[in-house]
C-alpha positions as CSV (number, residue, x, y, z in Angstrom):
1,X,-28.0,47.4,-39.6
2,X,-25.0,48.2,-37.4
3,X,-23.9,51.8,-37.8
4,X,-20.5,53.0,-36.4
5,X,-19.8,56.7,-36.0
6,X,-16.2,56.9,-37.0
7,X,-15.9,60.4,-35.6
8,X,-16.5,59.0,-32.0
9,X,-13.8,56.3,-32.2
10,X,-10.9,58.7,-31.2
11,X,-12.9,59.7,-28.2
12,X,-12.8,56.1,-26.9
13,X,-9.0,55.8,-26.9
14,X,-8.5,57.5,-23.5
15,X,-11.1,55.2,-21.9
16,X,-9.6,52.1,-23.4
17,X,-6.1,53.1,-22.2
18,X,-7.4,53.7,-18.7
19,X,-9.2,50.4,-18.6
20,X,-6.2,48.5,-19.9
21,X,-3.9,50.1,-17.3
22,X,-6.5,49.2,-14.6
23,X,-6.6,45.6,-15.7
24,X,-2.8,45.4,-15.9
25,X,-2.4,46.9,-12.5
26,X,-5.0,44.5,-11.0
27,X,-3.1,41.4,-12.2
28,X,0.2,42.9,-11.2
29,X,-1.0,43.5,-7.6
30,X,-2.7,40.1,-7.4
31,X,0.5,38.4,-8.6
32,X,2.6,40.3,-6.1
33,X,0.2,39.5,-3.2
34,X,0.1,35.8,-4.2
35,X,3.9,35.6,-4.1
36,X,4.1,37.1,-0.6
37,X,4.9,34.8,2.3
38,X,1.8,33.8,4.2
39,X,1.6,34.7,7.9
40,X,3.1,32.2,10.4
41,X,-0.4,31.2,11.6
42,X,-1.1,30.0,8.0
43,X,2.0,27.8,8.0
44,X,1.2,26.4,11.4
45,X,-2.2,25.5,10.3
46,X,-0.8,23.5,7.4
47,X,1.8,21.8,9.7
48,X,-1.0,20.7,12.1
49,X,-2.3,18.5,9.3
50,X,1.1,16.6,9.4
51,X,2.1,16.5,13.0
52,X,-0.1,15.8,16.1
53,X,1.4,17.6,19.0
54,X,0.5,20.0,21.8
55,X,2.1,23.1,20.3
56,X,3.9,24.4,17.1
57,X,6.1,27.5,17.0
58,X,7.6,29.0,13.9
59,X,10.1,31.7,13.4
60,X,11.0,33.1,10.0
61,X,13.5,35.6,8.8
62,X,12.7,37.2,5.4
63,X,15.2,37.3,2.6
64,X,16.3,40.5,0.7
65,X,13.5,40.2,-1.9
66,X,9.8,39.9,-1.5
67,X,8.2,36.5,-2.3
68,X,8.6,33.0,-1.2
69,X,12.3,33.2,-0.4
70,X,13.3,33.2,3.3
71,X,16.7,33.6,4.8
72,X,15.9,31.2,7.6
73,X,13.0,29.3,9.2
74,X,12.8,27.5,12.5
75,X,10.0,25.1,13.3
76,X,9.5,23.7,16.8
77,X,7.1,20.9,17.7
78,X,6.3,20.4,21.4
79,X,5.1,17.1,22.9
80,X,4.9,14.9,19.8
81,X,3.3,11.6,20.7
82,X,1.6,10.0,17.7
83,X,3.0,8.3,14.5
84,X,6.6,9.3,15.5
85,X,9.3,8.8,18.1
86,X,7.6,10.2,21.3
87,X,9.5,13.4,21.9
88,X,9.4,16.4,24.2
89,X,10.7,18.7,21.4
90,X,11.5,18.5,17.7
91,X,13.3,21.4,16.2
92,X,13.9,21.9,12.5
93,X,16.1,24.7,11.1
94,X,16.2,25.7,7.5
95,X,18.6,28.0,5.7
96,X,17.4,29.7,2.5
97,X,14.2,27.7,2.3
98,X,11.7,28.1,-0.5
99,X,8.1,27.4,0.6
100,X,5.6,26.1,-2.0
101,X,3.1,28.9,-1.6
102,X,0.6,27.4,-4.1
103,X,0.4,24.2,-1.9
104,X,-0.3,26.2,1.2
105,X,-2.9,28.5,-0.4
106,X,-4.7,25.9,-2.6
107,X,-4.7,22.9,-0.3
108,X,-3.4,24.0,3.1
109,X,-0.4,21.7,2.5
110,X,3.1,22.5,3.8
111,X,6.0,21.8,1.3
112,X,9.6,23.0,1.1
113,X,10.6,23.2,-2.5
114,X,14.3,23.8,-1.8
115,X,16.8,24.9,0.9
116,X,20.6,25.2,1.3
117,X,20.9,23.6,4.7
118,X,18.8,21.7,7.2
119,X,19.2,20.6,10.8
120,X,16.9,18.6,13.0
121,X,17.1,18.0,16.7
122,X,14.9,15.6,18.7
123,X,14.8,15.8,22.5
124,X,13.4,12.9,24.5
125,X,13.3,13.1,28.3
126,X,13.8,10.1,30.6
127,X,10.2,10.6,31.8
128,X,8.8,10.5,28.3
129,X,10.8,7.3,27.6
130,X,9.5,5.7,30.8
131,X,5.9,6.7,30.0
132,X,6.2,5.2,26.6
133,X,7.7,2.0,28.0
134,X,4.8,1.7,30.4
135,X,2.2,2.2,27.6
136,X,3.9,-0.4,25.4
137,X,4.2,-2.9,28.2
138,X,0.5,-2.5,29.0
139,X,-0.5,-2.8,25.3
140,X,1.6,-6.0,24.8
141,X,0.6,-7.3,28.3
142,X,4.2,-7.5,29.4
143,X,4.4,-8.1,33.2
144,X,7.3,-6.8,35.4
145,X,7.8,-6.2,39.1
146,X,10.4,-3.5,38.5
147,X,11.8,-1.6,35.5
148,X,13.9,1.5,36.2
149,X,15.6,3.6,33.5
150,X,18.4,6.0,34.3
151,X,20.5,8.2,31.9
152,X,24.1,8.0,33.0
153,X,26.2,9.4,30.1
154,X,27.4,7.7,27.9
155,X,25.1,4.9,29.1
156,X,21.5,4.1,29.7
157,X,21.2,2.0,32.9
158,X,18.4,-0.4,33.6
159,X,17.3,-2.1,36.8
160,X,14.7,-4.8,36.3
161,X,12.8,-7.6,37.9
162,X,10.8,-9.5,35.3
163,X,9.0,-12.9,35.6
164,X,10.7,-15.5,33.5
165,X,7.4,-16.3,31.7
166,X,7.3,-12.6,30.7
167,X,10.0,-13.3,28.1
168,X,9.3,-15.2,24.9
169,X,10.5,-18.8,24.9
170,X,12.7,-18.1,22.0
171,X,14.5,-15.2,23.7
172,X,14.5,-16.9,27.1
173,X,16.4,-19.9,25.8
174,X,19.7,-18.0,25.5
175,X,19.6,-17.0,29.2
176,X,17.6,-20.0,30.6
177,X,20.5,-21.2,32.8
178,X,20.5,-17.9,34.6
179,X,16.9,-18.1,35.7
180,X,16.5,-18.0,39.5
181,X,13.2,-18.2,41.4
182,X,11.4,-18.1,38.1
183,X,12.4,-14.5,37.4
184,X,15.1,-12.3,35.7
185,X,16.4,-9.7,38.2
186,X,19.4,-7.6,37.5
187,X,21.1,-4.6,35.9
188,X,22.2,-3.6,32.3
189,X,24.3,-0.8,30.9
190,X,23.5,0.0,27.3
191,X,25.0,2.3,24.6
192,X,22.9,3.7,21.8
193,X,23.6,4.3,18.2
194,X,21.5,5.7,15.4
195,X,21.9,5.0,11.7
196,X,19.4,6.0,9.0
197,X,16.6,6.5,11.6
198,X,17.2,3.1,13.2
199,X,18.1,2.8,16.9
200,X,20.7,0.2,17.8
201,X,21.5,-1.0,21.3
202,X,24.8,-2.4,22.5
203,X,24.7,-4.1,26.0
204,X,28.1,-3.4,27.5
205,X,27.4,-5.0,30.9
206,X,24.5,-7.3,32.0
207,X,24.1,-8.8,35.4
208,X,21.3,-11.3,35.6
209,X,20.4,-12.9,39.0
210,X,23.9,-12.0,40.3
211,X,25.6,-13.5,37.3
212,X,27.7,-11.4,34.9
213,X,26.6,-12.5,31.5
214,X,29.6,-13.6,29.3
215,X,30.4,-11.6,26.1
216,X,29.1,-14.4,23.9
217,X,25.6,-14.1,25.4
218,X,25.5,-10.3,25.3
219,X,26.6,-10.4,21.6
220,X,23.8,-12.8,20.9
221,X,21.3,-10.5,22.7
222,X,22.6,-7.6,20.6
223,X,22.2,-9.6,17.4
224,X,18.6,-10.5,18.2
225,X,17.2,-7.2,19.3
226,X,18.8,-4.9,16.7
227,X,17.6,-2.7,15.2
228,X,15.6,-2.0,18.3
229,X,13.4,0.7,16.7
230,X,12.7,2.3,13.4
231,X,12.0,6.0,13.8
232,X,9.3,7.0,11.4
233,X,10.0,10.1,9.4
234,X,7.5,12.9,9.7
235,X,5.7,13.1,6.4
236,X,6.8,15.9,4.0
237,X,10.2,16.2,5.7
238,X,13.2,14.4,4.2
239,X,15.9,13.7,6.8
240,X,17.9,10.9,8.4
241,X,18.8,10.8,12.1
242,X,22.4,9.7,12.4
243,X,23.5,10.8,15.9
244,X,22.4,10.4,19.4
245,X,23.7,11.9,22.6
246,X,22.8,10.7,26.1
247,X,22.5,13.5,28.6
248,X,21.5,13.3,32.3
249,X,17.8,13.7,31.7
250,X,17.5,13.6,27.9
251,X,18.3,11.7,24.7
252,X,19.2,14.1,21.8
253,X,18.9,12.8,18.3
254,X,20.2,14.8,15.3
255,X,21.1,14.5,11.6
C-alpha cells in the first residue's frame, strides 16, 4: 500500500521550483543557440554541395537582432567549371537575407528564405572562353586550322580558318557559294545580348574568303544560331541574367 507523508510535501516545493527553472532555462538557451547564425565555414560547406569550384568566400554582416537575420551577405565563387557557364568569378550580393537555419543544420542544405535585394555578377575571361571553346570543339570533333577570339568593346572579334567539311551540310548551304579552297577563312564581329539566361549573338560584320557577307546572309545566320547558349541556373538560387558587358579581357553578366 502506497503511503504519502503529507507533512513532507511542502518540503518538496523548493526542489520542484529549482528543477522547473532549470528545465525552462535549458530549453531557452537551446532555442537561442539554435537560432544563432552558423559560422561562415558551415555555410560554405553547404554551398559546396551545390557549386563545384576551386574556392568559395563568404562575407556576412549581422543585423541588429540575434538570429537568422543578416543585414547583408556576399558569396563569391571562384573558377566555376561544371554544370554552369564556365566563369572565373561569380559574385552574389544579398540585402537583408534570411537563411533557413534548419535546412543547414539538419541536412547541410543552403536555402535563402527571403531577402529585400539581390545582385549577381558573372565574370568570364577571354582565356576561359577560349579554353571552353577548345574543349567543346574536341568533344564534338570539330576541326579548325585557326580560331582566335578577341574582346574589342562593344564587339567580340573572331578570326577563323575552318575546313568546309567541318560545318554541317545544313549550315554550310547558306554560305556554300563563298567556299574557297575547301575552307572558310575570314573574320567576324559579333555583339552579344542576354535575356532570361539565354545568350544571343548578332553578327554585325562577316568576311568570308575575302567576301563581305550581305545582310540577308548574316540575318539568316543570326536566325539559325540563336539562342546560342542557355545558361543553367545554379540550383537553389533564383535569378535571371539580363545584361552583358564586353570589356577588354572579360565578359560581365548581371541581372
